[in-house]
C-alpha positions, 0 to 999 in steps of 0.5 A, a space after each residue: 516508605 510505602 504509598 500509605 505512609 507517604 499519604 500519611 506524611 503528606 496529610 500531617 504536613 498539611 496540618 498547621 504548625 506540624 513539625 517533623 518530630 511530631 509528624 514522625 511520632 504521629 505516624 509511628 503511633 498509627 503504624 504501631 496500632 496496625 501492627 506494622 513497622 513505620 518509617 525511620 525519622 530520617 526518612 520522614 525528614 528527607 521526604 519533608 525536605 523534598 529529598 525523597 520520593 514525591 507523588 507525581 514528581 518525575 523520578 531522576 534517580 538511577 542510571 541515565 538514559 544512553 539512547 538520546 535523540 542524537 543517537 537515534 538521529 545518527 542511527 537513522 542517517 547512517 541507515 539511509 546512507 547504507 540503504 542507498 549504497 546497497 541499492 536493494 541488492 542486499 538487506 541492510 541489518 541493524 548490526 551493519 548500521 550500529 557498526 558503521 555508526 560506531 555505536 556498537 559497544 557504547 549502547 545496546 542495539 536493542 535499546 537503539 532499535 526500540 527507540 527508532 521504532 517509536 512513533 507512527 513512522 518508526 523504523 522497523 523491518 518491512 517486506 520490500 514492496 514490489 515495483 517496476 524497475 525503470 531506467 533514468 530515461 524512463 523516469 525522465 519521460 514520466 516526469 516530463 509527461 506528468 508536467 505536461 498533463 498535470 496542468 489540466 483540471 480533474 474534470 478533463 480526465 472524467 469528461 473529456 476522455 472518452 475511454 481508458 483501454 487495456 489488455 489482460 489475460 485471465 487464467 481459466 479455472 478449469 477445475 475446482 482445484 484451480 479455482 480454489 488456487 486462484 481464490 487463495 492468491 487474491 487473499 492478502 492476509 488473515 486475522 490471526 495470532 502471531 503463532 498461527 502463521 503456518 496453519 493451512 487456513 492462514 497460508 497464501 500459495 505462491 503466485 506461480 502462473 504456471 501452477 494456476 494453469 492454462 488455458 487463458 482468455 485475453 481481452 481488451 476492455 474500455 472504461 468510460 470515465 464519465 459514465 463509470 461503466 465498462 463499455 467494451 469487453 472484447 475477447 482477443 484470444 480464448 483457450 488453448 486454441 487462440 481466437 485469431 492467433 497471437 495479439 498483433 497490430 492487425 487484431 488491434 486495427 480490427 478492435 479499433 474499427 469494430 468493437 471500440 468504435 461501436 462502443 464509443 458511438 453508442 455511449 457518446 453519440 457520433 463524434 468527429 474524434 474520440 479520445 482514449 488513454 492507452 499504454 505504449 504497447 508496440 505490438 498492438 496499440 502503437 503498431 502501424 496497423 493499430 495507428 491506421 485503425 485509430 485513424 479510420 475509427 476517428 480515435 485520438 490516442 493519449 499514450 501513457 508514459 513508459 512503465 506507468 500502470 498506476 496511470 491506467 485505472 484498469 491496471 491499478 484497480 479495475 482488472 483486480 475487481 473484475 476477477 475478484 467479482 468473477 471468482 465469487 460465482 457459484 460455478 466450481 469450474 468453467 470452460 474458457 468460453 464460459 469463463 469469458 462470459 462470467 468475466 464479462 458479466 462481472 465487468 458490466 456489473 461493477 459499481 458505477 460510483 466505484 468506477 467513477 472514483 477510480 478513474 477520477 484518481 488519475 489527476 492526483 496520480 499524475 501530480 504525485 509522479 511530477 512531485 516524485 520526479 518520475 520515480 516511484 510513488 505510493 500509488 504505484 
């Protein structure tokens, strides 16, 4: 019966004393008046007996679903096992999972994968996230240090740490084409249709540093967590002709005793000891000359665990923000010394609120590393 006929049957059935035969005759007469064929009497009787279609009732007729929760659970467990076995050396496919779970031929692969995709955290193919490859020993050190540092309050990392330092090399946009290439590589995606992925304006070039070009500028910067400012932006090397040569312990010693000591004193006043967070760079920061420079300058080093850039605010955010801000300059190209000036201006022009918020996230990053037992965390 059509929805209109069903409505008529429901209306007639609600009438007091209505019988199936009279309801059928009434509907038949109404349908004849409109010039349409009405339902059969048996269809009306089945409907009234609750053995046919009813509005709002869950349909239970037809082939039962084969993709049950148990099937999806089995698919997910087998997928997890195969992924661990693969160790990211090769991708695990749906065909491999269906075969290993002995579901092939029993249920449609498409039906299972569609069911597994359902929900906000559904299983589907995602591009692999790039992460540092750490050894078990490095993960153990990370976990131990996260446990040692994690007990300190959030205020310690913003008020008792005087600076976070790091080194960075920036490619110089010596021509308009080089600058355009640098800008394109900072774009993560586009608002587009699925079919527009290979249009020139929607393509992101591969990140080959050699293609961007030399020369470059290498700097050491220091961010103050309490003031939210880059208090030092010191050039180590500029252009093809290195300023002072390759980064060495002697250069690190000069940086500690000179620019960094001056910046810390200017920001915090004269103190017997300044605390700075830095990585375990053996060439400069942790070299014998570097340690000598820190001692002479009254600087106490808080060394990060191995291969942990997500604990350094410069690494996980600020360097990117400085370069992005510098690339907005109207200059179409820059010489190395000129580009250094643009970068320095961008660094000193960062939002204080942004820098403070970025530095303050260290506490949650340490806690996340402890919880992950030194392994990868989402904020890596």
